[in-house]
N, C-alpha and C positions, 0 to 999 in steps of 0.2 A: 439473456441470462436468466436462469431460473430464480424465482423469488426466494428460494432457499439459500442462494449464494450470498454469503456475507462478505463485505469488503472491509478490510482494516488497513488504514494508511498510517504508517510510521513516518514521522517527519518532525519538523520544527518550524515555528513561525519565523518568517523572514527568509525562508529557503525558496528561491524562485522555482526550482524543480518541483517542490512540494505543492506550491501554488498552482503550477501547471496541471498536476495530477488532480488536485481538487477541482479545477475548472473542467477537466474532462469528465469526472464523475458527476459533477453538477449539471453539465450539459446533457448528460444521459439520464438525469433525474434518478441517479442511483445513490441510495443512502450509504454512508460509510461511517465507520468508527475511526476517530482520530486519536492516535497515541503520540503525544508530544514528548520527544526525547531530549528537549533542551535542558542542559544541565543535569541530566539523569544518566550517568554513565552505566548504571545497572541495566537500563533498558537497551543501551547500545551493546552491552555484554550479551543480552538475550539475543539480539540480532546476530552477533558474531557466532554464538553457539549454534543457532538455528541455521544460518545461511553463510557463515564464513566471512561476513563483512559487517563492518560497523557503519557503512555509508548509507545515507538516506537520499531519497525516499525509498521505502519498501512498501509494496502493495501486496497484501495477502488476500486471496480470494478462495472461498470454500465454505465449509460449515461442518458441523458434527465432529469437530476435532481434526478434520483433514483440510489442509490449506495448500494451495499452490502459491508460490511467491514470485512476483515480478520485481527483480532487483533494480537498482538505479540504472543499470545498463540495458534493461529490457523494457523500459517504460513505453517505447514506441509500439509495443504489442498491446497496450492496455485498451485503447479505443477499439481495435478489432476484436479483442476478447469480449468486451462489453456488448458489441454488436452481434457476435456469433454465438453467445451463450444464452 
């Protein structure tokens, strides 16, 4: 993955799927920004507007205002994405 690629993880503490995503990112030594949506309906509203879903986790990968999102149903692609970019 290019060093210019930024990863943003939307989730909440206590979410096992979110913890799994963190583990994959940390195993690849890839830094990420954590956005905690716990009790913050406005942040879930943002996810719904952007991606049509309020479900977490959501992983955004990109930079310079252009991001590709891996939604909760696509997280099996994360590790291969990290390896191949």
